[in-house]
C-alpha positions in Angstrom: 0.0 0.0 0.0 1.3 3.5 -0.9 2.6 5.7 1.9 0.6 8.6 0.3 -2.9 9.3 1.4 -3.5 10.8 -2.1 -1.2 10.3 -5.0 -1.6 12.4 -8.2 0.5 11.8 -11.3 0.4 13.9 -14.5 -3.2 14.9 -13.9 -4.7 16.9 -16.7 -8.2 18.3 -17.2 -9.4 20.1 -20.3 -13.1 21.1 -20.4 -15.2 20.7 -23.6 -14.8 24.4 -24.4 -11.0 24.1 -24.5 -10.4 25.6 -21.0 -7.4 23.9 -19.5 -8.1 23.6 -15.7 -5.2 21.3 -14.8 -2.0 20.9 -16.7 0.3 17.9 -15.8 -0.1 18.2 -12.0 1.8 15.7 -9.9 2.1 15.5 -6.1 1.5 13.3 -3.0 -0.4 14.1 0.1 1.5 12.3 3.0 -0.6 10.3 5.4 -1.4 11.8 8.7 -0.6 15.4 7.7 -2.7 18.6 7.3 -2.0 19.5 3.7 -2.7 22.9 2.3 -3.8 23.3 -1.3 -3.7 27.0 -2.2 -4.1 29.1 -5.4 -5.9 32.1 -6.8 -9.6 31.9 -7.9 -9.8 29.8 -11.0 -6.4 28.2 -10.5 -7.8 24.6 -10.7 -8.2 23.7 -7.0 -12.0 23.0 -7.2 -11.5 21.0 -10.4 -8.9 18.8 -8.6 -11.2 18.3 -5.6 -14.1 17.4 -7.9 -12.0 14.8 -9.6 -11.1 13.3 -6.2 -14.8 13.2 -5.3 -15.8 11.6 -8.7 -17.9 14.7 -9.7 -15.6 15.5 -12.6 -13.8 13.1 -15.0 -10.1 13.7 -15.6 -8.8 14.0 -19.1 -5.6 12.1 -18.4 -3.2 11.1 -15.6 -3.5 8.8 -12.6 -5.0 9.4 -9.2 -5.1 7.1 -6.2 -6.9 7.7 -2.9 -5.6 5.7 0.1 -4.0 3.3 -2.3 -7.1 2.8 -4.5 -7.0 3.9 -8.1 -10.0 6.1 -8.9 -10.5 4.3 -12.2 -9.7 0.7 -11.3 -11.4 0.8 -7.8 -13.7 3.8 -7.6 -15.9 2.4 -4.9 -13.1 2.0 -2.3 -11.4 5.2 -3.5 -14.6 7.2 -2.8 -15.2 5.4 0.5 -11.7 6.6 1.6 -12.5 10.3 1.4 -14.9 12.7 2.9 -15.4 16.1 1.2 -16.7 19.3 2.7 -17.7 21.4 -0.4 -17.6 25.2 -0.7 -21.4 25.2 -1.4 -23.8 24.6 1.5 -25.7 21.6 0.1 -28.2 19.5 2.1 -32.0 19.1 2.4 -33.3 22.0 4.4 -36.3 20.1 5.6 -34.3 17.4 7.5 -33.0 18.0 10.9 -29.2 17.7 11.5 -29.6 14.2 13.1 -31.8 13.1 10.2 -29.2 14.5 7.7 -26.4 12.4 9.3 -28.6 9.3 9.6 -29.6 9.5 5.9 -26.0 10.1 4.8 -24.8 7.1 6.9 -27.5 5.0 5.3 -26.3 6.0 1.8 -22.8 4.9 2.7 -24.2 1.6 4.0 -23.2 2.2 7.6 -25.2 -0.2 9.8 -27.5 1.5 12.3 -25.6 0.1 15.3 -22.4 1.7 14.0 -23.7 5.1 13.2 -22.3 8.1 15.2 -24.7 10.8 14.4 -25.0 12.3 17.9 -21.3 11.9 18.6 -20.5 13.9 15.4 -23.1 16.6 16.3 -21.4 16.9 19.7 -18.0 17.2 18.1 -19.1 20.1 15.9 -21.1 21.8 18.7 -24.5 21.2 17.2 -25.9 18.7 19.7 -28.5 21.3 20.9 -29.7 21.7 17.3 -30.0 18.0 16.6 -33.8 18.2 16.1 -34.1 21.7 14.5 -34.8 22.0 10.8 -31.5 22.4 9.0 -32.9 25.5 7.2 -33.0 27.3 10.6 -29.3 27.0 11.2 -26.9 29.9 10.8 -24.3 29.9 8.0 -21.6 28.8 10.4 -23.7 26.0 11.8 -24.5 24.7 8.3 -20.8 24.6 7.5 -20.1 22.5 10.7 -23.0 20.2 9.8 -21.3 19.6 6.4 -18.1 18.6 8.2 -20.1 16.1 10.3 -21.8 14.8 7.2 -18.5 14.2 5.5 -17.4 12.1 8.4 -20.3 9.7 8.8 -18.5 6.8 7.1 -15.3 7.4 9.0 -13.0 8.1 6.0 -9.3 8.3 6.6 -9.0 11.5 4.5 -11.1 14.7 4.9 -11.0 17.4 2.3 -12.1 20.9 3.4 -12.9 23.2 0.5 -13.0 26.8 1.9 -14.6 25.5 5.2 -14.5 28.9 7.1 -16.0 31.1 4.4 -18.6 33.2 6.2 -17.8 31.7 9.6 -17.2 34.1 12.6 -13.9 34.0 14.5 -15.1 32.0 17.5 -16.7 29.3 15.3 -13.7 29.2 13.1 -11.4 28.5 16.1 -13.8 25.7 17.2 -13.7 24.2 13.7 -9.9 24.3 13.6 -9.6 22.8 17.1 -11.8 19.9 15.9 -9.7 19.5 12.7 -6.6 19.2 14.8 -8.2 16.6 17.0 -9.2 14.6 13.8 -5.7 14.9 12.5 -4.2 13.7 15.8 -6.5 10.7 15.7 -5.0 9.8 12.3 -7.2 11.5 9.8 -5.3 13.1 6.8 -6.7 16.6 6.2 -6.5 18.5 2.8 -7.4 22.1 3.2 -8.1 24.9 0.7 -8.6 28.3 2.0 -8.2 32.0 1.1 -7.3 32.8 4.8 -3.6 32.3 4.3 -2.8 32.9 8.0 -4.9 29.8 8.7 -2.9 27.7 6.2 0.4 29.0 7.6 -0.6 28.0 11.2 -2.3 24.7 10.5 -0.6 23.0 7.5 2.4 20.7 7.7 2.9 21.0 3.9 1.6 23.4 1.3 1.1 23.0 -2.5 0.2 26.0 -4.6 -1.6 25.8 -8.0 -1.7 28.6 -10.5 -3.2 28.6 -13.9 -3.6 24.8 -13.7 0.0 24.1 -12.9 1.7 23.2 -9.6 4.2 25.9 -8.8 5.1 24.9 -5.2 5.0 21.9 -3.0 7.1 22.1 0.2 6.9 21.7 4.0 5.4 25.0 5.3 8.7 26.0 7.0 10.7 25.5 3.9 8.2 27.4 1.8 8.3 30.3 4.2 12.1 30.4 4.0 11.9 31.1 0.3 10.6 34.6 0.9 13.5 36.9 0.0 12.0 40.2 1.0 12.3 41.3 4.6 11.3 44.5 6.3 12.6 46.5 9.2 10.9 49.5 10.9 13.4 52.0 12.2 12.8 55.0 14.5 15.5 57.7 14.0 16.6 60.5 16.2 15.2 63.5 14.3 12.3 64.5 12.1 12.5 63.8 8.4 10.8 65.4 5.5 11.7 62.6 3.0 13.3 59.2 3.4 17.0 58.7 2.6 18.2 56.6 -0.3 20.7 53.7 -0.4 21.4 50.9 -2.9 20.6 48.2 -0.4 17.1 49.4 0.1 14.5 47.7 -2.1 11.8 50.1 -0.8 11.7 52.8 1.8 8.8 54.7 3.2 8.4 57.4 5.8 5.8 56.4 8.4 5.3 59.5 10.7 8.0 62.1 11.2 10.7 59.7 12.5 9.8 56.2 11.5 11.1 54.5 8.4 9.8 51.2 6.9 12.6 49.6 4.8 12.3 46.5 2.7 15.4 44.7 1.6 16.3 41.5 -0.2 17.8 39.1 2.4 19.8 37.2 -0.2 21.7 40.3 -1.1 22.1 42.2 2.2 21.5 41.8 5.9 19.8 44.0 8.5 23.2 45.3 9.7 24.0 46.7 6.3 20.6 48.4 6.2 21.2 50.1 9.5 24.7 51.0 8.6 23.4 52.8 5.5 21.1 54.9 7.7 23.9 55.8 10.0 26.1 56.7 6.9 23.3 59.1 6.0 23.8 60.8 9.4 20.8 59.4 11.2 20.9 58.0 14.7 18.9 54.9 15.4 16.6 55.0 18.4 14.6 51.8 17.9 14.4 48.8 15.4 11.8 46.2 14.9 11.8 43.4 12.2 8.8 42.2 10.1 9.1 38.6 9.0 7.5 37.6 5.7 4.3 35.6 6.0 2.6 33.1 3.7 0.8 35.9 1.9 4.1 37.4 0.8 5.3 34.0 -0.4 2.0 33.3 -2.2 1.9 36.6 -4.0 5.6 36.3 -5.0 5.1 32.9 -6.5 1.8 33.5 -8.2 2.9 36.9 -9.6 6.1 35.3 -10.9 4.1 32.5 -12.5 
């Protein structure tokens, strides 16, 4: 059995109108990880997820889920994955517990093995178990979708923009539950536009842009690729305009005495930046550094692509 939870090789998808959604994409999702799949709108993320779910047919390439090829063994491949879609999709006239019971029945889960109330407790919806689903708030509906994706106890959970429209408190509850699932052995694949969430949660991140894979690295290694760094320096006198120096990529005056300086860390270091200010006759009162975040890396990679 493969060590990868999901293995994708040379995956291509071209729609009937000629739109190329995925172009020769290959990567593995390691078992037991939280894996981030990022990209701009229209990059191909949803197409890839729909291929995993069986909703979209690939044009070419090979995909296996938990060791099961989606063409040769589609039944076991689909049973190995639970998908929480972007869209809120379920029957509004069923209660949450009925929704989970029906979904479990569709998966062939015996009545004695169903965990509907346990799942509702886990996503903080136990008190809404018998309310009509249409009366739930947007955040509650999203949490119900997470529970619905887990009724057959799949080893892989795919979350497609799960916190869209969810308030901060509910978002934190959702991530706490995702971490618990991951610690219990569930592999999680996450797409999100909240890049700070991906940076905090994901062990590894892949980035797709215009249907191509442009990055696939452990999160720490990906963050280390950011070449721009910034320092904020308070000087000893008022300035009317910022000084210039070859080692500054950008410099901006923030207030009368505070400068924000961006430099390329593969060319110079912070000491050289401060020395350039002193050479311009400025005394340094205070310094703070600003580390690059995932948003900086993401924009750098997608703009370059």
